[in-house]
Every structure is written in C-alpha cells, then in structure tokens.
C-alpha angles and dihedrals in degrees: 000000000000089000094291123140118261113284115235100162131086092233096043097095091057092051091048091050093052091046089051092052092050092048091049089053091048091048091052091049092047093051092042095050090043091055091046090052093052092046091050091051092054101036098045101037117138096249091059094044110030090164120059118249108217094187097059125185114344096193119110093210093113091053090052090051092050091050091049091051091049091051092050091050091050090051091050090051099041099038102036119007102043095043090048091049091051092048102042107023106032101030105071121191122254107283091223090063097040134080111235122208133170120221114193115189125208137162102312115347145055116245109201119198118198120193092216127228093318090063092223123115116230120232120275130208126192089217090064096055114126117177093218107034107017112021094168099041096242111187107231091193088072110090091219090058095060094089096034118113139179131220127191117226091341118110115181121187138167123244121250097016126108112251124202114196119193109208124204139151135230094202130354136006116292135172123227108218126186105165096183089052092046089236125138120157132167114234113217120200111248094024135094108214119189125212127176141193142155116241113224103178134057115229147076133293141159132265113217137189108231095188124077101246105167144305093311095049091113092063097046094112130143135181131239121206121188115200136183110263090255093051091046093050090051092048091046092051092050094051094045093048090051090051093049095044094050094044088225135085114283103244126178142147 
C-alpha cells in the first residue's frame, strides 16, 4: 500500500502509519504553496500593479497557517513519533526471550555471528582474525565459542520471536537496511549499535547497505531468511554441529 515494501515486522504498521501522516501533511503543504504561487503570479503581475506597493499584504493569514502547521508537527511528534520511539527503539525485549545475533559489516560484505544453541557468544580477539577461516577472530579456546558459527551475507531468523541484532563495523561507516522489517541503522566504526524487531512473515528478502562505503558499495548485498521456529532450530543445530565437528568456525557464503 502507498508504494511501500511489504511489511514483515510487528512494529511495521506503526511506522507506516506515521510515515503516511507526515506525507499527507507534506502533500497538503505542497498543494497549498503551489496554489499560493499561482495566485501570486496572477494577482501581483506588473500589468495589474504598475506602481510598487511598499506596504504589501496586511493580512495575518500566512502567520495563522504557519502556526497551524507547527501545531500539527508538534502533534505528530508528541502523539505518534516520540511514543513510538520510546516503545520500539528504547524499550528492548527481555534478553532471555530474544534471539541475539551480531552483524559485523566490512567492505563489502555482512559477517553474521551466531552464538549457537547455548545462546552465549564466544570471545573474539582481533589477533585471531583470518580472512578465510576466522573473519571475526572467534577464540576457539573459549568453551562458549565451540558452537558459535559465522555466515557471510546470510541472516537466518525464526518467525514470531524478538531478535536483537548488534551492529558493528570492521572498517568504514555502513548502514544496515532491512526494508521489509522497517529497519535502517547507521553502523559507526568503534561502536556496537543494537536494533530489534519481531519477524511476522516467513520468506526471503535482501539486506542492503544504505550508506556509500566505497567502490564496491553496489555489491554489498545480503539475504534474510525467516523460518518457522522448528525449521530455524533444525538449521541452527546443523550449523553448530558442523562447527563443533570441524573444530573451527562454520563459515560459508
């Protein structure tokens, strides 16, 4: 509806509603100012007013319109935007009920770190990073790292469960974009920035980088797959068992 991507997140309808309200306001302003411009061209043309009028319009109608627009904008902020921000951005779900995933961006790929069935991320060390076998430097001597695994450009999540994604970067600034989840967050080098949402539809979508990050920016594309909880548990177990049996981090494109 309204040309927006499909909504596959629990909070998506609220975001779409707020966006609709803002676009309606902008449309009204666009039409209003367009009409004013045309009226001004006709009413104040030189043939109708050969002598300049240094007093101008004495009406305060424009001031009233500006005040009305300001009031509408305050209502949109106070009644819709700020409450939504407090509910969806600041109020994170209970970590015990949520799935936690790390997404580490680099030129020009998404490294996705899963904590495995134990739900605890293993330690990482920059000295252990190997571009081919250990892109995130996961320390296999840590017991919690035994079932961890890493995928490249492949994000798998279960439906109906809160997901907290911790975003960070290995190099420059990126932007994590999931249009169908109504999620778009800048990733700042040196920071870990969490975002969260609840998937509501099973299917596949793309992960994009919405920040120009270099010559290969155009090909920095990942893929999101939403499973049923049973399918996700099966996939998770398969990846973790491969990681444990190999003694290295499961790592695939």
